[in-house]
C-alpha positions as CSV (number, residue, x, y, z in Angstrom):
1,M,90.0,120.7,117.4
2,T,86.5,122.1,116.7
3,K,85.2,122.2,113.2
4,R,85.7,126.0,113.1
5,N,89.3,125.8,114.3
6,D,90.0,123.0,111.9
7,F,88.6,125.0,109.0
8,I,90.8,128.1,110.0
9,W,93.8,125.8,110.4
10,K,93.3,124.4,106.9
11,A,92.6,127.8,105.4
12,I,95.8,129.3,106.9
13,H,97.8,126.3,105.6
14,T,96.3,126.8,102.1
15,V,97.1,130.5,102.1
16,C,100.7,129.7,103.1
17,W,100.9,127.3,100.2
18,I,99.6,129.9,97.8
19,I,102.0,132.5,99.1
20,F,104.9,130.1,98.9
21,I,104.1,129.1,95.3
22,A,103.7,132.7,94.3
23,Y,107.1,133.7,95.7
24,L,108.6,130.6,94.2
25,L,107.2,131.5,90.8
26,Q,108.4,135.1,91.2
27,T,111.9,134.0,92.1
28,G,112.0,131.5,89.2
29,T,110.8,134.2,86.8
30,L,113.3,136.7,88.0
31,L,116.1,134.2,87.6
32,V,115.1,133.3,84.1
33,N,114.8,137.0,83.2
34,F,118.2,137.7,84.7
35,F,119.9,135.0,82.5
36,I,117.9,136.1,79.4
37,A,119.1,139.6,80.0
38,I,122.7,138.4,80.1
39,L,122.3,136.8,76.7
40,N,120.1,139.6,75.3
41,P,120.5,143.1,76.9
42,A,117.5,144.4,75.1
43,A,115.4,142.2,77.5
44,T,116.3,144.6,80.3
45,R,113.4,146.8,79.1
46,N,110.7,144.3,80.1
47,L,111.8,142.1,82.9
48,H,109.4,140.9,85.6
49,L,105.9,142.5,85.5
50,G,107.1,145.3,83.3
51,L,110.2,146.1,85.3
52,D,112.5,148.3,83.1
53,L,116.1,148.4,84.2
54,S,117.5,149.1,80.8
55,A,118.7,152.6,81.7
56,L,120.5,151.2,84.7
57,Y,122.0,148.4,82.7
58,Y,123.4,150.7,80.0
59,K,124.8,153.2,82.6
60,S,126.3,150.5,84.9
61,G,126.2,146.8,84.3
62,F,127.6,146.2,87.7
63,L,124.9,148.2,89.5
64,Y,122.3,146.5,87.3
65,D,123.6,143.1,88.4
66,M,123.7,144.1,92.1
67,V,120.1,145.5,92.1
68,F,118.7,142.5,90.2
69,V,120.5,139.9,92.2
70,T,119.3,141.6,95.4
71,I,115.7,141.4,94.1
72,I,116.2,137.7,93.4
73,I,117.7,136.9,96.8
74,I,115.0,138.8,98.7
75,S,112.3,137.0,96.7
76,G,114.0,133.6,97.2
77,L,114.3,134.3,101.0
78,K,110.6,135.2,101.2
79,A,109.7,131.9,99.4
80,Y,112.0,130.0,101.9
81,V,110.3,131.6,104.9
82,F,106.9,130.4,103.7
83,Y,108.4,127.0,103.0
84,L,109.4,126.9,106.6
85,V,106.0,127.9,107.7
86,I,104.5,125.1,105.7
87,K,106.9,122.7,107.4
88,I,105.6,123.9,110.8
89,F,102.1,122.7,109.8
90,S,103.4,119.1,109.3
91,A,105.7,119.2,112.4
92,L,103.3,120.7,114.9
93,N,101.5,118.2,117.1
94,L,98.6,120.1,118.8
95,V,98.4,117.5,121.6
96,K,102.1,118.1,122.5
97,P,102.9,121.3,120.7
98,F,106.3,122.2,122.3
99,S,108.9,120.2,120.3
100,G,112.5,120.9,119.4
101,E,111.7,120.7,115.7
102,V,109.0,123.3,115.8
103,A,111.2,125.6,118.0
104,E,114.0,125.2,115.4
105,L,111.7,126.0,112.5
106,I,110.4,129.1,114.3
107,S,114.0,130.2,115.0
108,K,114.9,129.8,111.4
109,I,111.8,131.8,110.3
110,T,112.8,134.5,112.8
111,L,116.4,134.7,111.5
112,F,115.4,134.8,107.8
113,S,112.6,137.3,108.5
114,F,115.2,139.6,110.1
115,I,117.6,139.1,107.1
116,I,114.8,139.9,104.7
117,G,113.8,143.0,106.7
118,A,117.4,144.3,107.2
119,G,118.4,143.4,103.6
120,S,115.3,145.2,102.3
121,L,116.1,148.3,104.4
122,I,119.6,148.4,103.0
123,A,118.4,147.9,99.5
124,Q,115.9,150.8,100.0
125,K,118.8,153.1,101.1
126,V,121.0,152.0,98.2
127,V,118.3,152.5,95.7
128,A,117.4,155.9,97.2
129,K,121.1,156.9,96.7
130,L,121.0,155.6,93.1
131,I,117.9,157.7,92.4
132,E,119.6,160.7,93.9
133,E,122.5,160.1,91.5
134,G,120.1,160.0,88.5
135,Y,119.6,156.3,87.9
136,E,116.1,155.2,86.9
137,V,115.4,152.5,89.4
138,V,112.2,153.6,91.2
139,A,110.2,150.5,90.0
140,V,112.4,148.1,92.0
141,E,111.1,149.4,95.3
142,R,108.0,147.2,95.1
143,Y,110.2,144.1,95.7
144,W,111.3,145.3,99.2
145,D,108.7,147.8,100.3
146,D,107.7,145.4,103.2
147,A,110.9,145.7,105.1
148,G,109.2,147.0,108.2
149,A,106.7,144.2,108.2
150,Y,109.4,141.6,108.1
151,L,111.4,143.3,110.9
152,M,108.3,143.4,113.0
153,M,107.5,139.8,112.3
154,S,111.1,138.8,113.3
155,A,110.7,140.7,116.6
156,I,107.4,139.0,117.4
157,L,108.7,135.6,116.3
158,F,111.8,136.1,118.5
159,V,109.5,136.4,121.5
160,I,107.5,133.3,120.4
161,T,110.8,131.4,120.1
162,L,111.6,132.2,123.7
163,I,108.2,131.2,124.8
164,F,108.5,127.9,122.8
165,R,111.8,127.1,124.4
166,K,110.4,127.7,127.8
167,G,107.4,125.5,126.9
168,I,109.8,122.7,125.9
169,E,111.6,123.1,129.2
170,L,108.4,122.9,131.2
171,Q,107.0,120.0,129.1
172,N,110.2,118.0,129.7
173,E,110.1,118.7,133.4
174,N,106.4,117.7,133.5
175,E,107.3,114.4,131.8
176,L,110.0,113.7,134.3
177,T,107.8,114.2,137.3
178,V,105.0,111.9,136.0
């Protein structure tokens, strides 16, 4: 690899680590806030980054739990996707790039990106319905406003997965003919 490509490769790897750590911290903070709110309902006024779900909590504890658990799950899945991306950096051999391990990691990223996108879209619809019914939950939309991006990413990664599988097939055939 050239120095420029090596620099870009390391920069992307570093950015993925930063994003992974950020989502991991967000998920951990959300989990801690959730359990603190169980013990102290007054904590629902200032959850993660000023998120106030106290009105929802006092109107319907069940809906509060569902919304907050959805936020935690989506955040955790985003962290997991970036963890898988980081694993690709260690599994990818640029001399012989088509390997079953990398194809499997890309397949998992595709699946979980789709789950994040679809789950976020469903959450958007549910929250829109809750807002229609008078619940104050507008602030939670920032946790899943990237649904379209994750769905698009899963579509693109699906194509890359197919290309990778074909590459593995061709690489194996090439090894057999040598």
